[in-house]
Structure formats: C-alpha cells, structure tokens
N, C-alpha and C positions, 0 to 999 in steps of 0.2 A: 307820673310820666305816662303819656298816652301810648297806646299800641301803635307800633310803627306802620305807616301807610306805604303805598307803592312809591310815592314821592320820596319818603324817607330812605327807602332802599336804593333808589336811583341816586340820591345824593351821596349815600354811603359808598356805593360802587364808584361814582365819579371821583370822590375824594381819594379812594384807594388807587384809582388809575393815576391821578395826579401825583400822589406820594410814591406810587410805584415807579413813576418816571423820574423821580428825584434821584434815585440811587445811581443810575448810569450817568446822570448829569453831575453828581458829586464826584464820581470816578473820573470823568473828563476834566472837571474843574480842578481836581486835586493834582493834576499833572503839572500845574503852574502855580497854584495857590497853596499856602500852608493851611493846616486845619483851622488855625485861629483866624487867619484872614478870610478863609472861605466862610466860616461861621459869621464873621462880622459883615462881609459883603452881602451874604444872604439876608441878614437882618436889616442892614442899611437900605437895600433896595426895597424890601418889603415895607419898611417904615416910611420911606419916601413916597411910595405909592399910596399908602393909607392916609398919610397926612394930606397929600394933594386931593385925594378922594373926599376926605372929610371937609376940606376947605370948599371944594366945588359944591358939595351937598349942604353946606352950612351946618355941619355937625360939629359941636364943640368937643375938642379933645380934652379929656379930663386927667391927663397924666400927672399933673401936680395938684390935684384936688384933694379932698379929704381921704380918698382911697389910695393915695400914692404909694403907701407901704405895700398894699396888696399888689398893685401894678408892678412895682419893682421886684417883689418876691416872685410873682408869676413870670415876669420877664426873665429873671435869672433861671428859675427851675424849668420853665416850659420852653425856653428858647435858647439861651446862652449855653447851658450845660449839655442838653441833648444834641444840639447842632455841632458843638465841639467834639463830643464823644463819637458821634457817627462819622464826622469828617476825618477824625484821627484814625478810627478803626478801619475805614474803607481803603486806607492806603495799602494794606497788606492782604485784604480779602476781596473776593469777587463781589461785584455789585449785587448779583442775585442772592448770594449768601447773606449780605447785609440786609436785604429785603426780607429774607426768611427769618432772620433774628428778631424782626419786629413782631413776630407772632407771640413773643413773651408778654406783650402789653395786656392782652385780655386776662392773663393769669394775675398780673399785678392789679388790674382793675377789679377783678372779682374779689380778691383779698381785701384791698383798700375800701371798695364799695361796701362789702359786708361789714367791715369794722366801723365805717364812719358815715354811711348814708342809710337812712331808715328804709327807703324804698328799693334798695339794691341788695337785700339779704339773699344769701345763697339758699336755693332749694334743690331738690333732687334733679329736676329737669335742667335747671340752669347749670348745675355742676356737671351733669352728663354732657350737655352741649359744649361747655368749655373744655372738658376732658377730651371729647372726640376731636374737636377742632385742633387742639394742641397736639394730640397724637398724630393727626394728619400731617402737620407741619414738621414734627419731630422725625417722622418717617423719612423726610428728605435728608436728614443728617447722616443717613447711612452711606451717602455718596462721598467717597474719599476725596473727590475733587474740590469739595466745598470747605473742608476743615482738616487741619493737620497740626502737628506740634509747633510749626513755625509761625502760625497765625492765631493760635488759641488766645493769646493776650489781646490781640486786636479785635477778635470776635467778642471777647468779654467787654471791651470798651463800647462796642456797638450795642450790646445788650443793655448797657447803662442808659442809652438813649430812650427807649420805650419806657423804662422805669420812671425817668424824670418827666416824660410826656404825660404819663398817667398821674403822677403826683401833682404836676401842674394843673392837669384837668380837674383834679379833686379840689385844689385851691380855688380854681376859677368858678366853681359852683357857689362860692361865697359871694360872688358878684353877678349872679344869674339875673338879677333885676336890672343890670346895666345893658344898654344897647350893644349889640355885637360890634358895630363899627367903633364905638367909643372904647370898648374893652380891648379889641385887637390893636387899635392904633396906640393906645396908652401903654400897653405892655411892650409893644415894639419900640416905642420911644425910650422906655427905660432900659430895654435890652441893649440898645445902641449906647446909651449913657454908661452902662455898666461895662460893656465889652471894649469900648474904644480905648480907655486908658490902660486896660489890661493888655490889649494887643500891642500897644506901643511900648509898654514896659518890657515885654518878653521878646518882641520882634521888631523889625524895621520893614514894614510893608512897602515903603518907597523903593526898596531895592528890587522888588519883584518886577519881572518883565513877562507878563502873561500874554498868551496868544489870543486871537479873536475867538477861537473855538472855546477855550476855557472861560473867557469872559461872558460869552453868550450863554453858556451853561449856568454860570453864576447868576446872571441876570434872570434867567428863567427860574432858578431856584428861589430867588427873592420875590419876584412878582407873582408867579403862578403857584409854585409849591409852598410858598409861605403866606403872602398877603391874601390871595384868593382862597387858598386851602384853609387858612386859619379862620376866616370868616365862616366857611362851610363847617369846619370842625366845631366851633363854638355854637353854631346854630343847631347842629345835631346833638351836641352835648346838653344844651339847655332844654331841648324838646324831647329827647329820648333817653337821656341818662348816660352815666359813665360806662356801664357795661355794654350797652348797644353801640355806643360810639367806638368803644375799644375793639369791636368786631372788625373794624376797618383794617386792623393789623393782620387778620387772617386772610384778607383779600389782597393786601399789598404785595405779599410774596408772589402771587400768581402774576400780577402785572409786572412786578420787578423782573421775574424770570422771562416773561415774554419780551419786554423792552430790552433786557440784557441780550437776548438772542438776536433781536432785530438790529440793534445798534452796536453791540460789542461781540456778537457771534458766540455768545455763551450757550451752552447746550441745554436743551429741554428734553426731559425724559418722561417715561410713563408715570413716574412718581409725582409729577406735577398734577396729572389728572386725578390721581388718588387723593392728593391733598385738597384739590378743588372740591371733590365730592364730600370730603370730610368737613370742609368749611360750610358748604350748603346745609349739611345735616346739623352742624353746630348752630348756625344762625336760626334754623327752623326750630330746634329744641328750645333755644333761649326765648324766642318770641312766643312759643307755645306755653312756656312757663309763665310769661306775663299774662297771657289770656286766661290761663287756669286760675291765676291769682285774682284777676279782675272779676271772674265769674263766681268767686266765693261770696 
C-alpha cells in the first residue's frame, strides 16, 4: 500500500461527506418505507445506475462469471445486511447518533486487518491512532440525548452495519485485481437478486404509499450514497488498504451531525469539535506509522 497522497485524503473526506449525508436521508425515507424496502430501493437504484454506466462505457459486467460466488457473498455481506441493519436501527435513534456509531468500523478493521492482511499489522502508532480516534467518538456518547434504554437495541442493530461493511471490505480484497466498475456493478446485481425474494416473502411493498420527499431521499441514497460512493470506496480500499479506508468512519459522524443540524435541527455541541480534533490526530498517527514502516 502506498502512502496516502493529498488526493487520497480529499477522496476520503468526500466519501465521508456523502455517507454522512446518507443518515438524515435514511431518516426521511424511513417515514414511508420499511427497513427492508428501503434497503432494497437503495440497492436497486444503485444497481440500475451502475448497469447503465457500464453499458455506456462498454464495460462488461461479470456478475455471473467465474467469480460469481464472491460477488454474491460480498453483495450479501457488504450491501444487503448493513443496509438493512442501519435502516432498521435508525427508526428509533437520531440520524446523528447513527452516524456516530459508524466509528466502530476502524476498530473492526484494525482487528480483521491484523488477523488476515499481511500489510495491515498493528504497531504502536497505529494502535495509538485508532485508540485516540475511537475515544474521541466515544466521548460523544456522554450526551443522554443520543442513547437511552428505549433505543439501545436499535443502536446495537446500527453497530452491526459497520461490522459487515468492514467484513465485506476484507472479502473484496480477494478481487482487488478486478476493475472497480465491474466489481461494484456485479455485487450490486447480486444484492438485488438476493434481497428481492426475501423482501416479497416478508413484506408486500406494493401496499406502500410513499411521499415524494421520502422517494427523493431513497433515490439519493441509491445513486449518490451507494453507486458513486461505492466506486470511491473500492478505489480507496484497493489503493490505500483496509485500515486507511476505514478512517472514513471517524469523519462520517462529523458530517452526520452537521447535516442533522441543518436538515433535521439536531443539536451540535462542543463535543463535536473535540471529536474532530481526535479524528485528525488519529489519521495523522496512522499515516505516520506507515511512513515509519516504509523508512525501515
């Protein structure tokens, strides 16, 4: 993995902003869509965009090729499960708190990366960086407005989202030789195939009568927060590694809180500034650990 450049950091921050905006849109869409139909709609719109994009660019979609088992597995783990868990959990918790819970992803990534990726072993600086960043986000949990006994189960469901994101990211490294557009479109196609029969088995989406506002948010989630964001995510993952890419989860809560304030009138406190400082220190220490390793 090469040392992150200025462009890599800009892409990381842009990805965080896009995913940070996803939470208040999920909150809006959940007013009219069930968690399962919300997850399916998001995946369907993203798949539609990617298939059209590949057709225009003349890119062959390899969903049913020799790697179809990997595509199906990643589609389930990296899309279907986390989208459902987050959509379900956000019903009872604030969008800003859901964004904060994404900070658990780097912890999962550090552990899984250390266990399964040769170039992602934990050293002192990396551990310190992860620890400081995580503490900065945990500091926000002291606000009683974010979590209580009535929504702790839903908060746990949201936490399952970043776990499966990270696990899916680990599996996707098995296909790092495959072009981003091919990988993204193929797993989206399989995610649609997997979730469609499940949705109709448990629910009847034809009975829904969503408003335009909810539908626009759902469309945004599919096109921007999934199709475009996933292309960016896989690019960062393949070029900078699992742990660097997972740092996006430290920045997502900052954007999530800002967007929550602007669009849902959720409160911003001094704790957000403290968390942001912790995130910057965390990212610096992790990148410094890479530089120290490369200089040996």
